[in-house]
N, C-alpha and C positions, 0 to 999 in steps of 0.2 A: 645159413638160414634157408629153410625150404619154402616152397610155394605150395599152395593148395590149387590143383588144376581141375577144371571141369571142361570137357570137350563134348559138346552136345549137338546132335542133329535132330530134326523133327521126329525121327523114328525112335531114337534112344540116346542114352548116354554112352559115348564111345570110350571115354576115359574119365575116371574120377580117382584122384589120389594125390600123393605128394610128388614133387619134382624139385630138382636143383635149379632147372631153368627151362624156359620155353622159347623156341626160336620160330618165328613166322615171318611172312612177307605181307606188308601192308600196301594198299593201293596208293601209288604215287609216293610212297615213303621208303620203299626198299625193305630190306631185312631188318628185323628188330628182335632183340633178345630181352627177356624179362627174368630178373632174379629177385630173391627175397628182398624186401625193402624198397622195391620199385615204386615210384610215385604213381598216383592214379593216371590212367590212360584209357582212351577209347579210340579205336581205329577200325577202318574197313579193311577186310582181308582180301588179298588178290588170290587168284588161282595159284596154288603153290604147295609147298611141303611145310608141314608143322612138325618140329622135332621136340618131343617132351623128354628132356634128360632126367631120368629117374634117379633116385638116391643110389649111392654107391652099391654096386653089386647086382642091381636089377637091370634088365634090358631096357634100352630106350624105346619109346613108342614113336614110330614114324607114321605120319598121317597125310594122305592126299586131301586137301581142302579146296573146294571149288567156290571160293568167295565166302562172305560172311562177315562177322564182327569179332573183335577181341576187346575185352575189358579187363583192366587191372584195378583192383581195389584193395584197400587196407582196412583192417579192423584192429581194435586195441587187443593186444596179446596179454597173456597172463605171465607174471613173474618177469624175469630178465630177458625174455625172448623178444620183447618189443612188439611192434605191430605185426599181425599176420597178414601176408600178402596172398590174394587170390587172383588167379588168371582164369577167366571164363572165355571160352571160344564157342561161338554160335555159328553154325554153318548149315545151309540147306542140304548140301551134299558133302559128306566127309567119309573117307574110307581108311581104316587101319591097314597097315601093310599086309597083314595076314588075310584080309578080306578081298584083296584085289585079284581079279581074274586076268592074268597076264595075256592069255590068248585073246580075250575080248578087247583088252586095251590095245594090243598090237594091231588087231583088225581095225579098230577105230582110227588108229594113227594112219594106217595104210589108206583107208577110205578118205580121210581128210587130206592126206598128201596128194592123192589122185585128184580130188576135187580142186585143190589149189593149182594143179597143173592146167586145169581148164579155165582158171581165172581167179583173181583175188576176191575173197569174200570174208567179211568180219566174223560171221558165225562159224565158218569153216576154220578160220585161224584159231578161234576160241576152242573149238572141238579138238583141234590138233594140240593145243596147249594142255587141255585137260588130259588127253591121252598120254602125252609126254610126262606129265606130272605123275599119273598113275604108274607108268612104267618105271619112272625114276624111283618112286617109293617101293614098288614091288621088287625090283631087281637089285637096287643098291642102297635104297634109303637115303639118297642124297638129294640136295636141292637142284632144281632146274633153273637156269638163269635165262631170262628173256629180256 
């Protein structure tokens, strides 16, 4: 059973289509995966990686998401398919793997690391985490654990 996925930022729709699953990280809840038939769910997203596993044969979409919300809903399906499951991700800042500027992300990481050597600061730690997520998505497409 597939999912219908919509990944939306204020500027545009980053991904719209079918998927086998969606993996993301929620604030205080850890990683969560959604599959067809998942019960309704609403959660706040942490800064992290979202992986949209596309149907067989297509390349997965890996996205750096800097907060936002995820909603899973179901609607009555036609025929024997049962309810259709939709996963909607809303994020103020989200970047597809292909859109990430690695040099810019590396420079941001280095600036944040230098600033942290001068003293601990929550904003600088958040900037470092965003840079690490961008680099993780751009270079390997894997999740960053914090």
